[in-house]
Backbone bond lengths (Angstrom), bond angles and torsions (degrees), N, CA, C in turn:
res aa  C-N    CA-C-N  psi(-1)  N-CA   C-N-CA  omega(-1)  CA-C   N-CA-C  phi
1 X - - - 1.461 - - 1.529 109.34 -
2 X 1.286 116.78 130.71 1.464 121.81 -179.14 1.526 110.31 -86.37
3 X 1.308 115.65 173.66 1.461 121.62 176.31 1.527 107.92 -66.50
4 X 1.311 116.72 131.28 1.465 120.51 -176.44 1.529 111.63 -69.72
5 X 1.311 115.42 151.51 1.459 121.56 178.89 1.525 110.51 -63.28
6 X 1.323 117.40 -35.30 1.469 120.76 178.78 1.527 111.16 -61.06
7 X 1.335 116.66 -40.31 1.461 120.58 177.79 1.523 110.74 -69.32
8 X 1.328 116.84 -42.82 1.468 120.45 178.76 1.527 111.47 -59.95
9 X 1.318 116.35 -33.56 1.466 120.63 -178.66 1.522 113.18 -67.88
10 X 1.333 117.70 -23.22 1.472 119.28 -176.46 1.528 113.92 -108.32
11 X 1.331 117.96 -11.61 1.465 119.95 -177.87 1.526 111.36 -74.25
12 X 1.331 115.35 137.02 1.461 122.22 175.79 1.519 109.13 -131.33
13 X 1.303 116.19 159.24 1.458 122.51 177.17 1.526 108.85 -66.45
14 X 1.326 118.24 128.47 1.463 119.74 178.93 1.532 113.12 -68.40
15 X 1.318 117.55 -18.38 1.467 121.19 179.94 1.525 111.57 -75.85
16 X 1.340 116.66 -50.13 1.467 118.71 -172.90 1.533 114.52 -129.60
17 X 1.324 116.80 6.80 1.481 123.21 174.64 1.524 114.15 65.09
18 X 1.324 117.65 24.29 1.455 122.93 175.81 1.530 108.67 -87.95
19 X 1.333 119.34 138.39 1.473 120.31 176.76 1.533 111.16 -58.36
20 X 1.323 116.27 137.35 1.464 121.71 -179.47 1.520 109.89 -93.97
21 X 1.338 115.01 158.88 1.464 121.51 -179.58 1.514 109.13 -126.18
22 X 1.303 116.27 146.04 1.453 122.57 178.08 1.526 109.70 -65.40
23 X 1.333 116.69 135.34 1.464 120.65 177.70 1.528 109.40 -71.64
24 X 1.317 116.64 163.32 1.465 121.38 -178.82 1.525 112.75 -58.26
25 X 1.337 117.02 -36.81 1.463 119.97 -179.54 1.532 112.77 -84.83
26 X 1.326 117.26 -1.90 1.464 125.15 178.12 1.532 112.83 60.38
27 X 1.334 116.25 28.53 1.461 120.97 178.50 1.521 111.89 -110.24
28 X 1.349 116.44 5.96 1.448 120.39 -179.53 1.511 111.83 -162.80
29 X 1.324 114.56 170.05 1.460 122.35 176.74 1.513 107.40 -120.81
30 X 1.326 116.89 124.33 1.463 121.17 -175.20 1.517 111.30 -108.40
31 X 1.318 114.49 136.30 1.462 121.54 174.06 1.525 107.73 -89.77
32 X 1.335 118.19 120.53 1.464 119.86 -178.90 1.535 113.21 -70.18
33 X 1.303 117.45 -16.12 1.458 121.33 -177.41 1.531 112.52 -85.35
34 X 1.323 117.08 -54.51 1.476 120.38 -176.30 1.530 112.75 -102.65
35 X 1.344 118.00 -3.42 1.466 125.13 175.51 1.527 113.62 67.15
36 X 1.329 117.34 19.95 1.460 119.76 173.96 1.525 109.05 -78.48
37 X 1.330 115.46 141.96 1.458 121.22 175.81 1.524 107.49 -116.85
38 X 1.315 115.00 119.07 1.458 122.17 -179.82 1.520 108.37 -95.07
39 X 1.339 117.83 130.07 1.468 119.55 -175.90 1.527 112.28 -72.91
40 X 1.326 114.18 155.76 1.461 121.61 171.20 1.521 105.84 -113.68
41 X 1.332 115.92 118.93 1.462 121.07 -179.19 1.520 109.05 -119.37
42 X 1.315 115.41 123.46 1.471 121.65 -179.45 1.527 110.75 52.08
43 X 1.330 115.61 44.79 1.472 124.06 178.60 1.521 113.86 66.48
44 X 1.328 117.27 17.78 1.467 121.35 178.94 1.529 108.73 -119.81
45 X 1.335 117.91 119.37 1.470 120.01 176.63 1.529 110.94 -67.69
46 X 1.328 116.15 132.05 1.462 122.01 177.81 1.524 106.68 -100.26
47 X 1.328 116.19 94.71 1.460 121.89 -173.03 1.530 111.46 -94.50
48 X 1.330 115.50 54.57 1.463 122.26 177.74 1.521 108.40 -112.53
49 X 1.310 116.36 130.04 1.467 120.93 -178.41 1.523 111.08 -57.07
50 X 1.333 117.80 -39.38 1.466 121.45 -179.21 1.522 112.78 -67.23
51 X 1.316 118.03 -22.31 1.459 122.01 -179.94 1.527 113.17 -89.06
52 X 1.319 117.06 -14.64 1.466 121.58 -176.61 1.517 111.09 -80.60
53 X 1.317 114.05 153.58 1.462 120.24 172.40 1.521 107.12 -114.67
54 X 1.315 116.03 150.80 1.466 119.94 178.76 1.514 107.90 -96.89
55 X 1.335 114.01 127.17 1.461 121.39 -174.89 1.527 109.38 -118.64
56 X 1.301 115.57 149.24 1.469 119.51 176.48 1.506 109.96 -67.43
57 X 1.318 115.82 163.45 1.464 121.17 179.52 1.488 109.34 -58.82
C-alpha cells in the first residue's frame, strides 16, 4: 500500500513548511524549496530533518 493522497495533501517540509511532492521513484518526498528528500519506509513518510538528504534540483 502506498502513501495515501490525503496524507500527501497535508504533509509539509518540517524545515520550511513548504508542501512536499512525491519523487519520481515514489521512495521519497521532496521539498521544492530546500531540496530535502524525506524517505518513505514501509509506506510511512519519515519527516525528520536528520533523516533527509539534500538533492540537486
